[in-house]
TIDREN-400625 format. One record per residue: z, x, y of N, C-alpha, C in turn. Coordinates in pm, whole numbers, plus 50000, padded with zeros to 5 digits. Layout:
TIDREN-400625
ZXYZXYZXY
...
//
This chain:
TIDREN-400625
515295148449150514575139149243513565148249326
512655135749400511665141049421511825149249575
511245158949602511115168149696510015160649834
509165150549792507795149249853507345136549815
506905125949866505985120549805504395113649904
503855110049850502515108449903502045095449903
501785089149989501575073550010499975077150010
499245071649929497425069149969497175052949982
496415050150097496065034750068494255034949985
494315024649919493055024049822492035023749987
490625024249892489465029649991489105014950046
488215019550143487295007650181487124992050045
487504979950094486854971550027486014962550133
485454952950081484574942250147485604936350295
486954930750241487684926550299488244935250407
488994944850383489164958150435488424957250553
487014961050515486154959050613486494957150719
486264941350703486234931450793488034927650890
488684938450832489404933550866490984926050838
490734920350730490864904750623491774907050539
492774896850562494124897250448493464898450321
493504909450230492944904950106493624905250010
495204906550031496754903749911496254903049800
496434889549695496874890449557495024896649523
494124892149570492744887549561492174902349554
492044902149408491474915449344489954917649383
489814925549445488644929849583488464939449508
487004947549492486324957549456486534970349571
486374977649533485994991449622484404989549671
484374991149765482564990449843482105006249789
481235004449845480075023449808480995030049907
481185026650001482105035450104483455037450050
484135029349995485375032149927485315035749812
484445041249697484375043649633484445063549690
483575063049785482705075149857484515078749879
485175070949993486605078050032487595079949955
487265070949821488375077349720487915093949629
486515091149642485755104549601486685117149682
486975113749813486975125049923488245130749904
489045118749909490915120649876491095123649757
490375124349638491065127549542490255146049536
489125142649606488505159349588490035171349686
490235160349795491105170949870492555171649808
492785165649711494125166149666493925175649553
493145174549502492755181849372493465194949334
493075203249432493835217949458495565217249451
495845203249522497445202149521498215200149357
498805213149328499335211549190500545210549164
501095203049335502365203049355502825181049288
501605174249325501625160449234501805161649117
503195156249076502895159648929502865141048881
502605133348925502435116548890502085109648988
501295097548921500945087749048500995074748973
501615067349092501835051749075501075043849104
500715032149090499685027549183499805011349136
499035005749259499184987349239498374986349086
498664972349032497664974448966496404966348966
495854959849102494794956549167493634965549188
492244960949122491264976949157491384980049210
491164978649357491084988649451491514997549441
493134994749432494245005249409494195017049324
493745009649177493645014249067492755021649039
491245021849135490305027349109489865040849200
491105034949285491795052949391492215061949303
493535050249261494105062149183493635071649049
492625062849008492055069548878490965082748925
490375081849089489495089649081491085103549098
492105095649173493505110349203493355119949085
493915110348971494055111848873493195123548764
492175116248784491225128148738490875140048774
490965139248944490945151549030492215161749006
493145154348965494215165649015495005165048870
494055160748763495595155748596496725150548557
497195143948676498215139748714498335125848604
499295125448504499625112848475499585100348592
499005089348529499225073748624499595062048487
500435055248635501555046048558500885031248655
500295022048574500315010048656501775003948666
502014999548799503614997548869503134979048902
503524971848895503374952048888504134955549067
505024960649078506074958849202504584965049337
504334973449308503164979849422502294970849427
501894956349386501184945349416500964945649581
500064941249601500124940449757500794926349789
501554924149898502024909749916501064897549902
501454889049894500894877749829500774867450006
499774868650065499714866150169499704846350163
499424843750057498984829950030497894822050111
498714815650258497264805150282496484813350348
496754829150389495844831650504495094846850430
495024845950273494354855250201492724850250186
492314864650271490794862750313490404861950454
491644860850532491234854550635491554867550736
491124866950879490964881550944492514875451022
492434881651115493734882851225493374862251307
492054867651349492074852551432491514842251365
490814843151236491054831851143491964827251103
493094830851028494454829551035495424825751122
495214827451289495624817851388495074811051394
493484806651382492784794551423493884783951330
493974790451173494074777451045495564775251095
496674786751089497874787351095498704782751224
498454788751329498654786151442500134796251463
500834785351522502524789551573502974799551475
503024790251336504284798551179503024813651195
501554815251226500994826751177501624834251294
501844836551406502324839151547503894846251571
504554836451510505724840951461506184851951375
505234847851257505054861251146504974872951219
503954872951301503724885651414504054887851488
505254884951517506264885451606507474888951561
507594883151450508854886451371508494887751178
507814900951173507034901151025508554895950892
509584906650955510714902950820511934885250848
511694881150931512204872750979511904856950996
510184856951032509544844051039508564849850920
508434842450806507584842850706506754832950703
505464831950680504464821050694504914810450571
505054797950598505334790050460503684796750368
504544797750264503234797050123503104811450085
503764822050201503844835850200504574842950111
504514853150091506004863050011506724864050110
507904863450113508884872650276508604882950231
508824891750347508734907050312509984910250278
510584906350277512394912350262511614910650083
511084898750023510734905849856510514914549826
509004912349876508594929949856509134938249911
510154940449998511194951150057512004955349896
512334948049827513024946149732512414952549600
511104948049593510384956049444509994970749523
509794974849649509024980749658510514993549667
511004989349725512304996549712512494999949559
512884996549453512684992849314511905002049236
510525002649287509365012049249509275023049319
509735025449415509565034649463510735046549442
511915040849426513125049649388512635052649251
512455044049153512135050249013510755057249020
509455061349119508865071849121509285084349141
510455081749224511255093749332511735103349195
512585091049090513295093748989512685103548886
511115100048822510165105048745509275118848789
509555121148902508395130748940509165139049076
508635150349079508855159849179508125157749301
507305157849310505965151649432505075137149323
505575126449320504625115449304503855109649406
502565104749368502145097149472501565089449408
501905076549513501905055449534500305055249594
499785049249542498625042049552498725033249569
498875024649663499105006949702497975001449830
498554996249906497934983850003498704987950122
498014985150273498374981150397499224979650368
499894965950362501064958650354502054965750276
501974969250144503154974650069502954987650121
502504991350140502855010750147503425010150293
503355002250406503935000850495505824997850475
505934989850324506914984450301507554995950252
507315003050169507075017650109507995027450226
507375028450344507745032750404509355031050494
509285014850504510255006150515511525009550450
511255010350318512655013850208512735029450216
511785037150270512325052950267513255052550415
513135043450490513965049650669512535055750711
511595053550737510345063050830509465054950869
509645040850877509265030850940510425015850950
510985015751096511955001851090510834991351052
511864979651028511304967951057510384963151164
510924965651233510714955351392509234969551440
508854973051364507314985251368506734979651274
506844975451174505914968651078504424969551089
503994962251245502534963151241502364970451334
503034980651374502494989051444501965003351394
501875003051262500955017451168500425011451119
498935017751086497495015251113497835021850972
497385024050826496955031850725495625036850728
495155044150771493755045950739493115050850555
492505044550471492055039850375491905053450319
492595052950209492455065450150492185081050223
493795080950316494065090350391495405096650362
496335105950263497025109950246498265109550315
499425104450316500465105050443501345110950328
502055120250329503235131550276504175127850311
505695124950256507045122150301507685131250246
507975143850350508955153050250510525149350245
511105150750179512755149250115513015130850132
511915127450069511935114950053513425105050019
514125094850074514775093249979515185073150034
515555064049928515375049949918516255046149952
516305038150072517245034850167517695018150138
//
């Protein structure tokens, strides 16, 4: 059983730079995002406690994870269950654009993220189920796994670990390529 888990949001992309929902779009890291991944990897290089890395298959996460794997020597596993939320009709839009296009359904989702999904969007409850399974498998596989994924899916991992209440989903902003360590993790 894992003693700790480290979570890392991927480095900057053009869409994250403008605070837009990238979801399932496979957008690349910017030059700044590659530099963020390099700095994160250098920071974790001396951490021999990290013994396995699990990542979303999307290139922005996969490239961040590969930099960390190269620096730490930890094995790297791509896990489809860590893919970002499918935002459907508002992928590539920022919050103001999504509100203008979708109106009340988008507002309702922002008020009740688990109870009012936008039509055409993957419900967060579905994301929670896949995140629970992926996280449990990572915790079973290593003493100190590292998970590289996305703002939305990592918030869901934190919900699965009991570190974030579902009602507080939008209150947490994970910084790009900044490690977050959860000690004594347990999937709930």
